[in-house]
C-alpha positions in Angstrom: -13.9 3.3 4.1 -10.8 3.5 6.5 -9.0 6.7 6.5 -5.3 6.5 6.7 -3.6 8.2 9.6 -0.4 10.3 9.1 2.5 9.1 11.5 1.5 12.0 13.9 -2.1 11.4 14.2 -1.1 7.8 14.7 1.5 8.6 17.4 -1.2 10.7 19.0 -4.0 8.3 18.5 -1.9 5.7 20.4 -0.3 7.6 23.2 -2.4 6.3 25.8 -0.9 2.9 25.2 2.6 3.7 25.3 4.8 2.1 28.1 8.0 4.2 29.2 11.2 2.3 30.4 12.2 3.1 33.9 15.3 0.7 34.0 17.1 -2.1 32.0 19.3 -5.0 32.8 21.1 -7.7 30.6 20.1 -11.3 31.8 22.1 -13.2 29.2 24.3 -12.3 26.4 24.7 -15.0 23.7 26.8 -15.2 20.5 23.9 -13.0 18.6 21.1 -12.9 21.0 20.5 -10.9 24.2 18.0 -11.3 26.8 16.9 -8.1 28.9 14.5 -7.5 31.8 13.3 -4.1 31.8 11.0 -2.1 34.3 8.4 -0.2 32.8 5.6 2.5 33.7 2.2 1.3 32.5 -0.4 3.7 31.1 -2.0 3.9 34.4 1.1 4.7 36.2 1.7 1.3 37.7 5.0 -0.8 37.0 5.5 -4.0 35.4 8.7 -6.3 34.2 9.1 -7.0 30.7 11.5 -9.9 29.6 12.5 -10.0 25.9 14.8 -11.0 23.3 17.2 -8.6 21.5 17.6 -9.9 17.9 19.6 -8.2 15.1 16.9 -8.7 12.4 16.6 -11.2 9.3 15.6 -11.5 5.8 13.4 -14.2 4.1 13.7 -14.5 0.2 10.5 -15.6 -1.8 12.3 -17.0 -4.9 10.6 -18.0 -8.0 11.9 -19.5 -10.9 11.0 -18.8 -14.5 8.6 -21.6 -14.5 6.6 -20.2 -11.6 8.3 -23.0 -9.3 9.2 -21.8 -6.1 12.8 -22.6 -4.0 12.3 -24.0 -0.2 14.3 -25.7 2.3 14.0 -28.4 4.6 16.0 -27.6 7.9 16.0 -29.2 11.4 15.3 -26.6 13.8 16.7 -27.5 17.2 14.2 -25.4 19.6 11.2 -27.3 18.2 13.1 -30.6 17.5 11.8 -30.9 14.0 12.5 -30.3 10.3 10.6 -27.5 9.1 9.8 -26.4 5.3 10.9 -22.8 4.9 11.8 -20.1 2.4 15.5 -19.2 2.4 16.1 -16.9 5.3 18.8 -15.6 7.8 20.1 -12.9 10.2 21.7 -9.7 9.2 25.2 -9.2 9.9 26.3 -6.1 11.6 26.1 -3.1 9.4 24.7 -5.3 6.5 22.2 -3.8 4.3 18.9 -5.7 3.9 19.1 -6.5 0.2 23.0 -7.5 0.6 21.7 -9.9 3.3 18.9 -11.3 0.9 21.2 -12.2 -1.9 24.1 -13.9 0.3 21.6 -16.0 2.2 19.8 -16.9 -1.0 23.3 -17.9 -2.9 24.9 -19.5 0.3 21.9 -21.7 1.3 20.6 -22.6 -2.1 23.2 -21.9 -4.7 20.6 -19.5 -6.6 21.5 -15.8 -7.6 18.8 -13.6 -8.7 18.7 -10.8 -11.3 15.6 -8.9 -10.0 14.8 -8.0 -6.5 11.6 -6.5 -4.8 11.1 -5.7 -1.1 7.7 -6.7 0.0 7.7 -5.5 3.4 8.5 -6.4 7.0 7.0 -8.8 9.7 7.6 -9.3 13.2 7.5 -13.1 14.3 7.3 -12.7 18.1 6.2 -9.2 19.1 5.2 -10.0 22.7 8.9 -11.0 23.6 11.3 -10.5 20.8 12.7 -7.4 18.9 13.2 -9.7 15.6 11.9 -8.3 12.3 12.0 -10.0 9.0 12.4 -8.1 5.6 10.6 -10.1 3.1 12.2 -10.4 -0.3 10.9 -11.4 -3.7 13.6 -12.8 -6.2 13.4 -13.5 -9.6 15.7 -14.2 -12.8 17.3 -17.0 -11.0 20.6 -18.8 -12.1 21.8 -21.6 -10.3 25.3 -21.9 -8.9 27.2 -23.4 -5.9 25.9 -23.3 -2.4 28.4 -22.3 0.6 26.7 -23.4 3.8 28.1 -22.6 7.1 30.1 -25.3 8.8 27.3 -26.0 11.1 24.5 -25.6 8.5 22.7 -28.6 7.4 19.7 -28.2 4.7 18.1 -29.7 1.7 16.8 -27.5 -1.1 13.7 -28.7 -2.9 11.3 -27.1 -5.8 7.5 -26.8 -5.4 4.7 -24.9 -7.2 2.9 -22.2 -5.3 -0.4 -24.7 -5.2 1.9 -27.6 -3.9 3.2 -25.3 -1.1 -0.3 -24.1 -0.1 -1.3 -27.3 0.1 1.4 -27.8 2.6 0.3 -24.7 4.5 -3.2 -26.2 4.5 -2.7 -29.6 5.8 -0.3 -28.4 8.4 3.2 -29.5 7.1 4.2 -25.6 6.9 3.9 -24.1 10.3 6.8 -21.8 9.9 5.3 -18.4 10.5 7.7 -16.3 8.2 6.8 -19.0 5.5 3.3 -18.8 5.9 3.5 -14.9 5.6 5.3 -15.4 2.5 2.7 -17.6 1.0 0.1 -14.9 1.8 2.3 -12.0 0.3 2.5 -14.5 -3.0 -0.8 -15.2 -3.4 -1.9 -11.5 -3.4 0.9 -10.9 -5.8 0.0 -13.5 -7.9 -3.6 -12.6 -8.0 -2.8 -8.8 -8.7 -4.1 -7.5 -5.5 -0.4 -6.4 -4.1 2.0 -4.7 -6.3 6.1 -5.2 -6.1 8.1 -2.8 -7.2 11.1 -4.7 -8.8 14.6 -3.9 -9.1 17.6 -5.1 -11.0 20.3 -5.9 -8.9 24.0 -6.6 -9.5 25.0 -10.2 -8.3 27.1 -10.4 -5.4 
């Protein structure tokens, strides 16, 4: 059986792997992303460069209807030049709480509001070159209303069963990392292996 390390033990265990920042410069500042280039001291004392993207963080929502169907989106993603199949998601606004962001993104992108919410955990989609984290939320008790997309946002909403989405993952039609992770979480929740702590949240 694997023992669980306390934070202090884990910190001591990993100390020999840590890199120490020596200097840092801003390479690019965009509307919400920033590119930085740091010089770090490696564990053996030598120096190396680290280029990475500073991201404000985001949320993803695994929203499930009363009949078990899932709410998903089709959206064109310019960097990969393709329409992707995804769970609803979006970036955090400055000072915005994670749950408030999840509620806002679900409502704006799909029109749905949810009565019950559970934070499953966090994922890091690009650990080698980005600070981005995505909080994973589950939503139930859905009510459909009107979407409020951003002026430059175009996407289709569709409904599918968990088995149908798993088939899309298996045949390569779903390649989005956060959605694949969301389906892993959902599988374990539905099987009873992983437990969510649900809370009732007032609609925003």
